[in-house]
One Martini backbone bead per residue (centre of mass of N, CA, C, O) as a GRO file, in nm:
protein
  445
    1MET     BB    1   3.292  15.175 -25.754
    2THR     BB    2   3.316  14.961 -26.025
    3ASP     BB    3   3.137  14.877 -26.277
    4SER     BB    4   3.038  14.568 -26.419
    5ALA     BB    5   2.979  14.335 -26.616
    6PRO     BB    6   2.806  14.077 -26.649
    7PRO     BB    7   2.873  13.770 -26.606
    8SER     BB    8   2.941  13.500 -26.757
    9PRO     BB    9   2.887  13.192 -26.786
   10ALA     BB   10   3.051  12.964 -26.575
   11ARG     BB   11   3.232  12.760 -26.442
   12THR     BB   12   3.275  12.582 -26.187
   13PRO     BB   13   3.465  12.674 -25.898
   14TRP     BB   14   3.656  12.422 -25.794
   15ARG     BB   15   3.882  12.556 -25.634
   16ALA     BB   16   3.694  12.694 -25.430
   17VAL     BB   17   3.542  12.446 -25.337
   18PHE     BB   18   3.789  12.294 -25.232
   19GLY     BB   19   3.903  12.512 -25.040
   20GLY     BB   20   3.636  12.545 -24.867
   21SER     BB   21   3.587  12.224 -24.806
   22ILE     BB   22   3.845  12.081 -24.691
   23GLY     BB   23   3.838  12.229 -24.419
   24ASN     BB   24   3.550  12.154 -24.342
   25LEU     BB   25   3.603  11.856 -24.321
   26VAL     BB   26   3.802  11.868 -24.081
   27GLU     BB   27   3.633  12.020 -23.884
   28TRP     BB   28   3.392  11.800 -23.884
   29TYR     BB   29   3.551  11.562 -23.807
   30ASP     BB   30   3.635  11.659 -23.525
   31TRP     BB   31   3.349  11.722 -23.422
   32PHE     BB   32   3.224  11.423 -23.474
   33VAL     BB   33   3.425  11.235 -23.331
   34TYR     BB   34   3.332  11.291 -23.052
   35ALA     BB   35   3.051  11.158 -23.088
   36SER     BB   36   3.132  10.871 -23.217
   37PHE     BB   37   3.351  10.813 -22.957
   38ALA     BB   38   3.201  10.844 -22.679
   39THR     BB   39   3.150  10.538 -22.605
   40TYR     BB   40   3.471  10.502 -22.541
   41PHE     BB   41   3.555  10.780 -22.357
   42ALA     BB   42   3.354  10.824 -22.121
   43GLY     BB   43   3.514  10.638 -21.900
   44ALA     BB   44   3.793  10.813 -21.895
   45PHE     BB   45   3.658  11.097 -21.742
   46PHE     BB   46   3.471  10.913 -21.558
   47PRO     BB   47   3.321  10.749 -21.340
   48LYS     BB   48   3.212  10.461 -21.272
   49GLY     BB   49   2.893  10.333 -21.422
   50ASN     BB   50   2.650  10.448 -21.586
   51ASP     BB   51   2.637  10.470 -21.924
   52THR     BB   52   2.430  10.702 -21.959
   53ALA     BB   53   2.572  10.899 -21.764
   54GLN     BB   54   2.836  10.921 -21.924
   55LEU     BB   55   2.703  11.025 -22.184
   56LEU     BB   56   2.581  11.276 -22.051
   57ASN     BB   57   2.851  11.412 -21.985
   58THR     BB   58   2.964  11.421 -22.278
   59ALA     BB   59   2.717  11.574 -22.392
   60GLY     BB   60   2.756  11.825 -22.220
   61ILE     BB   61   3.030  11.901 -22.347
   62PHE     BB   62   2.923  11.914 -22.631
   63ALA     BB   63   2.726  12.151 -22.568
   64VAL     BB   64   2.937  12.360 -22.475
   65GLY     BB   65   3.064  12.399 -22.753
   66PHE     BB   66   2.811  12.547 -22.865
   67PHE     BB   67   2.834  12.800 -22.665
   68MET     BB   68   3.097  12.899 -22.825
   69ARG     BB   69   2.989  12.969 -23.111
   70PRO     BB   70   2.892  13.264 -23.076
   71VAL     BB   71   3.175  13.370 -23.022
   72GLY     BB   72   3.293  13.273 -23.290
   73GLY     BB   73   3.088  13.417 -23.469
   74TRP     BB   74   3.168  13.699 -23.383
   75LEU     BB   75   3.482  13.705 -23.413
   76LEU     BB   76   3.507  13.551 -23.698
   77GLY     BB   77   3.295  13.711 -23.852
   78ARG     BB   78   3.435  13.982 -23.821
   79PHE     BB   79   3.703  13.891 -23.944
   80ALA     BB   80   3.585  13.816 -24.229
   81ASP     BB   81   3.478  14.114 -24.288
   82ARG     BB   82   3.767  14.262 -24.240
   83ARG     BB   83   3.998  14.037 -24.363
   84GLY     BB   84   3.851  13.789 -24.478
   85ARG     BB   85   3.783  13.469 -24.577
   86LYS     BB   86   4.065  13.344 -24.585
   87ALA     BB   87   4.165  13.421 -24.302
   88ALA     BB   88   3.940  13.270 -24.149
   89LEU     BB   89   3.987  12.983 -24.262
   90THR     BB   90   4.275  12.959 -24.142
   91LEU     BB   91   4.209  13.004 -23.840
   92THR     BB   92   4.002  12.779 -23.783
   93VAL     BB   93   4.193  12.532 -23.849
   94THR     BB   94   4.396  12.593 -23.624
   95LEU     BB   95   4.208  12.557 -23.381
   96MET     BB   96   4.126  12.262 -23.447
   97SER     BB   97   4.404  12.133 -23.422
   98ALA     BB   98   4.447  12.200 -23.123
   99SER     BB   99   4.195  12.051 -23.009
  100ALA     BB  100   4.262  11.765 -23.111
  101LEU     BB  101   4.532  11.740 -22.956
  102LEU     BB  102   4.418  11.764 -22.671
  103ILE     BB  103   4.243  11.507 -22.677
  104ALA     BB  104   4.472  11.303 -22.750
  105ILE     BB  105   4.637  11.390 -22.456
  106ALA     BB  106   4.436  11.340 -22.250
  107PRO     BB  107   4.382  11.261 -21.939
  108THR     BB  108   4.256  11.049 -21.713
  109TYR     BB  109   4.080  10.977 -21.431
  110ASP     BB  110   4.293  10.768 -21.317
  111GLN     BB  111   4.533  10.983 -21.330
  112VAL     BB  112   4.373  11.299 -21.258
  113GLY     BB  113   4.083  11.293 -21.269
  114TYR     BB  114   3.907  11.587 -21.359
  115PHE     BB  115   4.129  11.712 -21.541
  116GLY     BB  116   4.063  11.564 -21.803
  117ALA     BB  117   3.782  11.695 -21.836
  118ALA     BB  118   3.898  11.984 -21.856
  119VAL     BB  119   4.053  11.940 -22.117
  120LEU     BB  120   3.808  11.859 -22.281
  121LEU     BB  121   3.661  12.128 -22.244
  122VAL     BB  122   3.870  12.314 -22.377
  123ALA     BB  123   3.862  12.175 -22.652
  124ARG     BB  124   3.558  12.230 -22.705
  125LEU     BB  125   3.579  12.536 -22.698
  126LEU     BB  126   3.768  12.558 -22.942
  127GLN     BB  127   3.578  12.419 -23.139
  128GLY     BB  128   3.347  12.620 -23.111
  129LEU     BB  129   3.503  12.866 -23.207
  130SER     BB  130   3.577  12.754 -23.486
  131VAL     BB  131   3.293  12.664 -23.598
  132GLY     BB  132   3.154  12.941 -23.566
  133GLY     BB  133   3.336  13.053 -23.814
  134GLU     BB  134   3.337  12.837 -24.043
  135TYR     BB  135   3.051  12.841 -24.151
  136ALA     BB  136   3.052  13.138 -24.254
  137ALA     BB  137   3.310  13.141 -24.422
  138SER     BB  138   3.224  12.911 -24.608
  139ALA     BB  139   2.949  13.018 -24.704
  140THR     BB  140   3.052  13.289 -24.823
  141TYR     BB  141   3.266  13.181 -25.011
  142LEU     BB  142   3.094  12.989 -25.187
  143THR     BB  143   2.882  13.199 -25.269
  144GLU     BB  144   3.079  13.426 -25.389
  145ALA     BB  145   3.227  13.208 -25.595
  146SER     BB  146   2.983  13.185 -25.762
  147ARG     BB  147   2.790  13.146 -26.015
  148PRO     BB  148   2.536  13.235 -26.181
  149GLY     BB  149   2.281  13.012 -26.089
  150GLY     BB  150   2.493  12.828 -25.869
  151ARG     BB  151   2.476  12.861 -25.552
  152GLY     BB  152   2.330  12.607 -25.453
  153PHE     BB  153   2.528  12.397 -25.558
  154VAL     BB  154   2.794  12.498 -25.429
  155SER     BB  155   2.698  12.529 -25.125
  156SER     BB  156   2.631  12.220 -25.084
  157PHE     BB  157   2.939  12.142 -25.021
  158GLN     BB  158   2.932  12.191 -24.723
  159TYR     BB  159   2.767  11.922 -24.659
  160VAL     BB  160   2.952  11.733 -24.803
  161SER     BB  161   3.200  11.789 -24.621
  162MET     BB  162   3.071  11.733 -24.352
  163THR     BB  163   2.988  11.440 -24.420
  164MET     BB  164   3.268  11.338 -24.498
  165GLY     BB  165   3.393  11.381 -24.222
  166GLN     BB  166   3.203  11.180 -24.082
  167LEU     BB  167   3.271  10.934 -24.258
  168ILE     BB  168   3.565  10.916 -24.181
  169GLY     BB  169   3.511  10.872 -23.883
  170LEU     BB  170   3.333  10.618 -23.917
  171GLY     BB  171   3.533  10.453 -24.084
  172LEU     BB  172   3.751  10.446 -23.865
  173GLN     BB  173   3.574  10.308 -23.657
  174ILE     BB  174   3.524  10.046 -23.814
  175VAL     BB  175   3.818   9.965 -23.842
  176LEU     BB  176   3.881   9.957 -23.537
  177GLN     BB  177   3.659   9.747 -23.464
  178HIS     BB  178   3.812   9.520 -23.662
  179THR     BB  179   4.129   9.563 -23.529
  180MET     BB  180   4.018   9.599 -23.235
  181SER     BB  181   3.955   9.575 -22.927
  182ASP     BB  182   3.737   9.688 -22.697
  183ASP     BB  183   3.952   9.750 -22.479
  184ALA     BB  184   4.143   9.917 -22.663
  185LEU     BB  185   3.943  10.139 -22.737
  186HIS     BB  186   3.891  10.231 -22.437
  187SER     BB  187   4.191  10.290 -22.371
  188TYR     BB  188   4.336  10.418 -22.678
  189GLY     BB  189   4.191  10.415 -22.965
  190TRP     BB  190   4.027  10.690 -22.946
  191ARG     BB  191   4.285  10.877 -23.016
  192ILE     BB  192   4.344  10.842 -23.319
  193PRO     BB  193   4.136  11.043 -23.460
  194PHE     BB  194   4.266  11.300 -23.329
  195ILE     BB  195   4.538  11.278 -23.461
  196VAL     BB  196   4.437  11.287 -23.750
  197GLY     BB  197   4.300  11.567 -23.724
  198ALA     BB  198   4.553  11.735 -23.658
  199VAL     BB  199   4.705  11.670 -23.920
  200GLY     BB  200   4.489  11.755 -24.126
  201ALA     BB  201   4.475  12.056 -24.038
  202ALA     BB  202   4.771  12.124 -24.111
  203VAL     BB  203   4.736  12.075 -24.415
  204VAL     BB  204   4.503  12.279 -24.465
  205PHE     BB  205   4.653  12.532 -24.387
  206TRP     BB  206   4.833  12.527 -24.636
  207LEU     BB  207   4.609  12.523 -24.856
  208ARG     BB  208   4.459  12.797 -24.764
  209ARG     BB  209   4.694  12.999 -24.841
  210ASN     BB  210   4.602  12.962 -25.170
  211LEU     BB  211   4.367  13.123 -25.171
  212LEU     BB  212   4.109  13.314 -25.301
  213GLU     BB  213   3.956  13.599 -25.311
  214THR     BB  214   3.667  13.750 -25.340
  215GLU     BB  215   3.530  13.998 -25.534
  216VAL     BB  216   3.291  14.080 -25.365
  217TYR     BB  217   3.475  14.168 -25.128
  218THR     BB  218   3.703  14.355 -25.263
  219GLU     BB  219   3.472  14.564 -25.395
  220GLU     BB  220   3.388  14.664 -25.135
  221ASP     BB  221   3.326  15.023 -25.021
  222VAL     BB  222   3.317  14.999 -24.733
  223HIS     BB  223   3.399  15.098 -24.448
  224GLN     BB  224   3.595  14.945 -24.219
  225ASP     BB  225   3.416  15.024 -23.959
  226GLU     BB  226   3.151  14.863 -24.089
  227ARG     BB  227   3.275  14.592 -24.066
  228GLY     BB  228   3.146  14.349 -23.868
  229THR     BB  229   2.922  14.486 -23.690
  230ILE     BB  230   2.673  14.509 -23.464
  231ALA     BB  231   2.544  14.764 -23.572
  232GLU     BB  232   2.503  14.650 -23.860
  233LEU     BB  233   2.339  14.401 -23.777
  234LEU     BB  234   2.097  14.564 -23.647
  235ARG     BB  235   2.001  14.662 -23.935
  236HIS     BB  236   1.949  14.321 -23.968
  237ARG     BB  237   1.750  14.183 -23.751
  238LYS     BB  238   1.543  14.032 -23.922
  239GLU     BB  239   1.746  13.838 -24.055
  240ALA     BB  240   1.863  13.723 -23.793
  241ALA     BB  241   1.594  13.602 -23.691
  242LEU     BB  242   1.554  13.422 -23.937
  243VAL     BB  243   1.796  13.238 -23.895
  244ILE     BB  244   1.707  13.119 -23.626
  245ALA     BB  245   1.428  13.004 -23.716
  246LEU     BB  246   1.525  12.829 -23.969
  247THR     BB  247   1.732  12.653 -23.789
  248MET     BB  248   1.593  12.503 -23.562
  249GLY     BB  249   1.474  12.246 -23.708
  250GLY     BB  250   1.728  12.159 -23.872
  251THR     BB  251   1.940  12.110 -23.641
  252VAL     BB  252   1.784  11.897 -23.482
  253ALA     BB  253   1.751  11.691 -23.712
  254TYR     BB  254   2.046  11.659 -23.792
  255TYR     BB  255   2.159  11.561 -23.508
  256THR     BB  256   1.971  11.319 -23.483
  257TYR     BB  257   2.070  11.176 -23.778
  258THR     BB  258   2.381  11.178 -23.690
  259THR     BB  259   2.526  11.198 -23.402
  260TYR     BB  260   2.284  11.027 -23.252
  261LEU     BB  261   2.220  10.765 -23.412
  262THR     BB  262   2.429  10.558 -23.310
  263LYS     BB  263   2.334  10.562 -23.016
  264TYR     BB  264   2.037  10.491 -23.065
  265LEU     BB  265   2.082  10.209 -23.200
  266SER     BB  266   2.243  10.094 -22.942
  267ASN     BB  267   2.070  10.210 -22.682
  268THR     BB  268   1.769  10.134 -22.805
  269ALA     BB  269   1.753   9.914 -23.042
  270GLY     BB  270   2.019   9.706 -22.999
  271LEU     BB  271   2.251   9.745 -23.162
  272SER     BB  272   2.548   9.718 -23.248
  273LYS     BB  273   2.807   9.926 -23.278
  274SER     BB  274   2.892   9.833 -23.562
  275ASP     BB  275   2.609   9.842 -23.697
  276ALA     BB  276   2.544  10.137 -23.630
  277SER     BB  277   2.785  10.255 -23.788
  278LEU     BB  278   2.711  10.133 -24.067
  279VAL     BB  279   2.440  10.269 -24.100
  280SER     BB  280   2.543  10.560 -24.087
  281PHE     BB  281   2.738  10.545 -24.321
  282CYS     BB  282   2.540  10.470 -24.552
  283ALA     BB  283   2.337  10.703 -24.510
  284LEU     BB  284   2.545  10.940 -24.538
  285PHE     BB  285   2.644  10.881 -24.821
  286LEU     BB  286   2.370  10.928 -24.963
  287PHE     BB  287   2.324  11.209 -24.845
  288MET     BB  288   2.569  11.344 -24.981
  289LEU     BB  289   2.469  11.297 -25.282
  290LEU     BB  290   2.207  11.487 -25.253
  291GLN     BB  291   2.301  11.782 -25.221
  292PRO     BB  292   2.362  11.882 -25.518
  293LEU     BB  293   2.083  11.816 -25.628
  294ALA     BB  294   1.923  12.008 -25.441
  295GLY     BB  295   2.081  12.265 -25.502
  296SER     BB  296   2.016  12.267 -25.807
  297LEU     BB  297   1.708  12.277 -25.774
  298SER     BB  298   1.705  12.559 -25.631
  299ASP     BB  299   1.804  12.712 -25.893
  300ARG     BB  300   1.520  12.655 -26.034
  301ILE     BB  301   1.275  12.679 -25.789
  302GLY     BB  302   1.406  12.744 -25.523
  303ARG     BB  303   1.424  12.747 -25.170
  304ARG     BB  304   1.140  12.717 -25.034
  305PRO     BB  305   1.038  12.436 -25.130
  306LEU     BB  306   1.252  12.276 -24.967
  307LEU     BB  307   1.191  12.386 -24.685
  308ILE     BB  308   0.892  12.302 -24.677
  309THR     BB  309   0.937  12.002 -24.713
  310PHE     BB  310   1.096  11.967 -24.456
  311GLY     BB  311   0.892  12.075 -24.252
  312PHE     BB  312   0.670  11.868 -24.303
  313GLY     BB  313   0.838  11.605 -24.279
  314SER     BB  314   0.941  11.653 -23.984
  315MET     BB  315   0.673  11.701 -23.839
  316LEU     BB  316   0.532  11.417 -23.948
  317GLY     BB  317   0.792  11.196 -23.944
  318THR     BB  318   0.946  11.161 -23.673
  319VAL     BB  319   0.775  10.975 -23.492
  320PRO     BB  320   0.754  10.723 -23.681
  321ILE     BB  321   1.060  10.686 -23.732
  322MET     BB  322   1.164  10.667 -23.436
  323THR     BB  323   0.978  10.437 -23.352
  324ALA     BB  324   1.076  10.231 -23.562
  325LEU     BB  325   1.378  10.238 -23.479
  326SER     BB  326   1.333  10.127 -23.182
  327HIS     BB  327   1.226   9.830 -23.322
  328THR     BB  328   1.465   9.765 -23.477
  329ASP     BB  329   1.683   9.453 -23.575
  330THR     BB  330   1.791   9.552 -23.859
  331PHE     BB  331   1.990   9.675 -24.095
  332THR     BB  332   1.787   9.745 -24.323
  333GLY     BB  333   1.574   9.891 -24.155
  334ALA     BB  334   1.761  10.112 -24.039
  335LEU     BB  335   1.856  10.227 -24.312
  336LEU     BB  336   1.583  10.311 -24.438
  337LEU     BB  337   1.495  10.501 -24.208
  338SER     BB  338   1.743  10.687 -24.206
  339LEU     BB  339   1.719  10.774 -24.504
  340ALA     BB  340   1.439  10.901 -24.489
  341ALA     BB  341   1.523  11.124 -24.293
  342LEU     BB  342   1.759  11.247 -24.472
  343VAL     BB  343   1.587  11.331 -24.709
  344ILE     BB  344   1.432  11.543 -24.555
  345VAL     BB  345   1.684  11.710 -24.452
  346THR     BB  346   1.789  11.805 -24.734
  347GLY     BB  347   1.599  12.056 -24.760
  348TYR     BB  348   1.800  12.206 -24.565
  349THR     BB  349   2.114  12.145 -24.598
  350SER     BB  350   2.161  12.222 -24.910
  351ILE     BB  351   2.059  12.558 -24.850
  352ASN     BB  352   2.108  12.715 -24.578
  353ALA     BB  353   2.366  12.875 -24.641
  354VAL     BB  354   2.270  13.044 -24.888
  355VAL     BB  355   2.026  13.179 -24.762
  356LYS     BB  356   2.183  13.338 -24.546
  357ALA     BB  357   2.381  13.487 -24.738
  358GLU     BB  358   2.140  13.628 -24.910
  359LEU     BB  359   2.039  13.828 -24.668
  360PHE     BB  360   2.323  13.980 -24.686
  361PRO     BB  361   2.558  14.197 -24.697
  362THR     BB  362   2.893  14.190 -24.736
  363HIS     BB  363   2.997  14.358 -24.469
  364VAL     BB  364   2.787  14.136 -24.287
  365ARG     BB  365   2.766  13.835 -24.370
  366ALA     BB  366   2.933  13.660 -24.176
  367LEU     BB  367   2.803  13.764 -23.914
  368GLY     BB  368   2.504  13.714 -24.000
  369VAL     BB  369   2.547  13.406 -24.012
  370ALA     BB  370   2.704  13.324 -23.752
  371LEU     BB  371   2.555  13.427 -23.493
  372PRO     BB  372   2.260  13.323 -23.529
  373TYR     BB  373   2.339  13.030 -23.591
  374ALA     BB  374   2.495  12.975 -23.327
  375LEU     BB  375   2.258  13.026 -23.139
  376ALA     BB  376   2.075  12.803 -23.250
  377ASN     BB  377   2.279  12.571 -23.194
  378ALA     BB  378   2.305  12.610 -22.889
  379LEU     BB  379   1.992  12.570 -22.828
  380PHE     BB  380   1.942  12.303 -23.031
  381GLY     BB  381   2.181  12.133 -23.145
  382GLY     BB  382   2.367  12.098 -22.886
  383THR     BB  383   2.105  11.976 -22.710
  384ALA     BB  384   1.982  11.726 -22.849
  385GLU     BB  385   2.135  11.489 -22.714
  386TYR     BB  386   2.075  11.568 -22.423
  387VAL     BB  387   1.766  11.560 -22.444
  388ALA     BB  388   1.744  11.266 -22.535
  389LEU     BB  389   1.884  11.144 -22.277
  390TRP     BB  390   1.690  11.269 -22.074
  391PHE     BB  391   1.438  11.121 -22.167
  392LYS     BB  392   1.553  10.839 -22.130
  393LYS     BB  393   1.622  10.856 -21.827
  394GLY     BB  394   1.303  10.932 -21.766
  395GLY     BB  395   1.121  10.723 -21.951
  396ALA     BB  396   1.054  10.944 -22.219
  397GLU     BB  397   1.164  10.919 -22.523
  398SER     BB  398   0.918  11.017 -22.705
  399GLY     BB  399   0.940  11.321 -22.633
  400TYR     BB  400   1.165  11.385 -22.840
  401TYR     BB  401   1.006  11.352 -23.100
  402TRP     BB  402   0.814  11.597 -23.038
  403TYR     BB  403   1.034  11.809 -23.020
  404VAL     BB  404   1.130  11.794 -23.314
  405SER     BB  405   0.853  11.860 -23.440
  406ALA     BB  406   0.817  12.140 -23.308
  407CYS     BB  407   1.064  12.275 -23.435
  408ALA     BB  408   0.969  12.234 -23.730
  409ALA     BB  409   0.707  12.399 -23.706
  410VAL     BB  410   0.836  12.673 -23.658
  411SER     BB  411   1.004  12.680 -23.923
  412LEU     BB  412   0.769  12.649 -24.122
  413ILE     BB  413   0.648  12.927 -24.082
  414VAL     BB  414   0.891  13.071 -24.204
  415TYR     BB  415   0.895  12.938 -24.486
  416LEU     BB  416   0.600  13.043 -24.563
  417THR     BB  417   0.688  13.375 -24.512
  418MET     BB  418   0.931  13.403 -24.665
  419ARG     BB  419   1.153  13.503 -24.887
  420GLU     BB  420   1.303  13.483 -25.178
  421THR     BB  421   1.677  13.434 -25.255
  422ARG     BB  422   1.794  13.339 -25.532
  423ASP     BB  423   1.803  13.658 -25.672
  424ALA     BB  424   2.003  13.779 -25.497
  425ALA     BB  425   2.223  14.026 -25.446
  426LEU     BB  426   2.560  14.036 -25.329
  427SER     BB  427   2.610  14.315 -25.481
  428ARG     BB  428   2.608  14.629 -25.621
  429GLY     BB  429   2.819  14.533 -25.862
  430HIS     BB  430   2.638  14.239 -25.875
  431ALA     BB  431   2.323  14.191 -25.964
  432ASP     BB  432   2.369  13.884 -26.102
  433GLY     BB  433   2.609  13.826 -25.913
  434PRO     BB  434   2.893  13.685 -25.897
  435ALA     BB  435   3.191  13.653 -25.993
  436ALA     BB  436   3.397  13.527 -26.185
  437PRO     BB  437   3.663  13.327 -26.111
  438GLY     BB  438   3.871  13.467 -26.308
  439LYS     BB  439   3.843  13.755 -26.129
  440GLN     BB  440   3.997  13.670 -25.908
  441ARG     BB  441   4.196  13.770 -25.616
  442THR     BB  442   4.448  13.824 -25.418
  443THR     BB  443   4.473  13.864 -25.063
  444ALA     BB  444   4.599  13.998 -24.804
  445VAL     BB  445   4.680  13.866 -24.460
   0.00000   0.00000   0.00000
């Protein structure tokens, strides 16, 4: 490997940011559309009965998708380390397009009994496989393509795109709620967002074929057999365990105030479905705008201060915020409380991707980020909604608030004891950070 001079400060590589984020947007649009439209299609795949029980069934399938994410993290993380970030990003969006199409055409319980639920399950498994690899491929690509001193800012666009995908899903839901009757939405309207997702993913597939591979990856001189292997990951098992622990509190809080929030506001607080959706939309829009600001701040003061702020805020603030939300009956009150929670969560979401990527060397970075993160999400993020509904069904909903606080407390211990990663070298050939975007070149796929 030939050493090169440290790159001069360059402009933010917006082409790489766009390429890495636009697919991430579609991936997470499809992922979150399932959650945001679950209140409409829950009755389509399961026998008529208690609304909470139907939501519990669909939440269970939602959670099953998370348990496929470690498999996707392993297979697609390995693929990204061996074949490149670009190849992995293209493959993940292809899988997501197929899964969205499956949900869009899935038959209902009245038509074929539980076979429709089986189709839904297969689609969720494909989504889990896809997202399990997308997170790591996107995180490593955005981090490696960043200019020195700007990795926190650039990588924050991963959650900008994730949130934008959810906003598009929620926005479409609001439009459909105001243009279609409730009966029509429950009957066939819920299929529309999945059709949109399948088409969007097909467009992104074409866009991602024109991405450039990062120079950090192409200049790595590790033998091919050592790239993305479990054996290599085990050499960094301390970092892998760190990823699981620091993710635990963040992923539970994130899914509580994003995918579960709309259901919570309508099922517990008593807001109408349309008002609950609008609260989520407005809060998430402001949350999205905060991500680059917090990411840029981490480039100045480090990653740990933001993580520690999130840890304390989530540990101490969850119970009072969730309790207050359960009693609010106004749009303004619900919006302010939801936004307060998401401001706290920003300390985690804005930088968690770059922190994980900075922990591992290039030849095992994608797998190192993907597999431990996917395991943590399967155990804590994917089950958050199910656990919340389980507490509610058992008549002890406040128990879930304490569960979220406890998860944050565990992660806080990690934040207080972990090393700072802001100045970590991404490769041996670029001690001062990744190469300037102008030096990137295309890699065959």
